[in-house]
Wavefront OBJ file of the C-alpha trace (Angstrom):
o trace
v -6.700 -18.565 -2.282
v -4.050 -20.748 -3.844
v -0.257 -19.880 -3.866
v -0.061 -18.633 -7.349
v -3.063 -16.417 -6.840
v -1.514 -14.925 -3.508
v 1.930 -14.497 -5.470
v 0.103 -12.577 -8.108
v -1.791 -10.422 -5.810
v 1.413 -9.463 -3.901
v 3.353 -8.682 -7.047
v 0.444 -6.569 -8.299
v -0.119 -4.634 -4.962
v 3.643 -4.011 -4.571
v 3.652 -2.200 -7.890
v 0.385 -0.324 -7.373
v 1.372 0.777 -3.754
v 4.785 1.719 -4.990
v 3.352 3.997 -7.711
v 0.522 5.333 -5.492
v 3.029 6.154 -2.655
v 5.163 8.383 -4.970
v 7.701 5.944 -6.476
v 6.752 5.960 -10.177
v 10.399 5.316 -11.165
v 10.966 1.562 -10.079
v 14.810 2.014 -9.913
v 14.444 4.588 -7.125
v 12.271 2.308 -5.092
v 14.389 -0.664 -5.808
v 17.445 1.167 -4.335
v 15.298 2.242 -1.165
v 14.308 -1.384 -0.330
v 17.843 -2.940 -1.229
v 17.334 -4.675 -4.453
v 18.351 -3.910 -7.964
v 15.925 -2.663 -10.653
v 15.691 -5.995 -12.593
v 14.973 -7.997 -9.566
v 12.102 -5.549 -8.677
v 10.818 -5.870 -12.111
v 10.734 -9.482 -11.929
v 9.025 -9.454 -8.411
v 6.411 -7.001 -9.519
v 5.815 -9.109 -12.725
v 5.298 -12.278 -10.561
v 8.337 -13.954 -12.084
v 10.125 -14.031 -8.819
v 9.194 -14.658 -5.348
v 9.358 -11.920 -2.810
v 10.992 -12.659 0.492
v 9.368 -11.441 3.712
v 12.431 -9.399 4.588
v 12.141 -7.382 1.207
v 8.365 -7.121 1.656
v 8.810 -5.703 5.168
v 11.376 -3.055 3.843
v 8.887 -2.088 1.183
v 6.055 -1.701 3.856
v 8.280 0.456 5.880
v 9.424 2.656 2.951
v 5.782 2.869 1.531
v 4.305 3.520 4.990
v 1.780 0.668 4.730
v 1.074 -2.443 6.797
v 2.345 -5.844 5.497
v -1.251 -7.045 5.104
v -1.867 -4.381 2.563
v -0.029 -6.404 0.022
v -2.380 -9.477 0.504
v -5.663 -7.564 0.289
v -7.446 -5.985 -2.581
v -7.872 -2.332 -1.948
v -11.279 -1.252 -0.849
v -12.803 1.208 -3.225
v -12.597 4.844 -1.722
v -15.993 6.621 -1.645
v -15.599 10.176 -0.678
v -18.625 12.469 0.060
v -18.397 16.075 0.760
v -20.787 18.981 0.905
v -20.608 21.477 -1.790
v -19.343 24.500 -0.055
v -17.123 26.259 -2.561
v -13.974 24.552 -1.133
v -10.857 24.873 -3.318
v -9.267 21.856 -5.018
v -6.286 21.943 -2.377
v -8.740 22.264 0.494
v -10.700 19.323 -0.874
v -7.534 17.236 -1.281
v -6.601 18.145 2.330
v -10.104 16.919 3.594
v -9.849 13.729 1.598
v -6.327 13.037 3.046
v -7.526 13.680 6.514
v -10.397 11.107 5.997
v -8.016 8.552 4.711
v -5.627 9.134 7.636
v -8.650 8.758 9.906
v -9.601 5.529 8.361
v -6.090 4.351 8.837
v -6.124 5.232 12.510
v -9.427 3.479 12.948
v -8.309 0.403 11.315
v -5.269 0.422 13.511
v -7.264 0.571 16.852
v -9.449 -2.231 15.459
v -6.407 -4.432 14.984
v -5.041 -3.565 18.330
v -8.296 -4.435 19.928
v -8.670 -7.662 18.067
v -5.186 -8.555 19.243
v -6.439 -8.072 22.862
v -9.684 -10.007 21.999
v -11.745 -7.028 23.545
l 1 2 3 4 5 6 7 8 9 10 11 12 13 14 15 16 17 18 19 20 21 22 23 24 25 26 27 28 29 30 31 32 33 34 35 36 37 38 39 40 41 42 43 44 45 46 47 48 49 50 51 52 53 54 55 56 57 58 59 60 61 62 63 64 65 66 67 68 69 70 71 72 73 74 75 76 77 78 79 80 81 82 83 84 85 86 87 88 89 90 91 92 93 94 95 96 97 98 99 100 101 102 103 104 105 106 107 108 109 110 111 112 113 114 115 116
């Protein structure tokens, strides 16, 4: 990937993750990561670079890993048995599965770091 492609991907992922993680209002998120609203808008639009310090703060606030900004999201496929679960129960099951996937990814990264 060339630099401009990476810059565009990071900008798009920043906005996607911001909205997905509960910050639909850009100004609220900008304040949390220590930048002003217009600067965040330029960063998310790919018109301004994003420093690693700002990206690190964004990752912490959003509860994601830094590399999540550099990867296309994998499509989520959820299979459940039909058992009459309510919508809320189904949502909890899906969230549990997502959390498990994150935990498994973390363990795999840790093991790769140990070259196991």
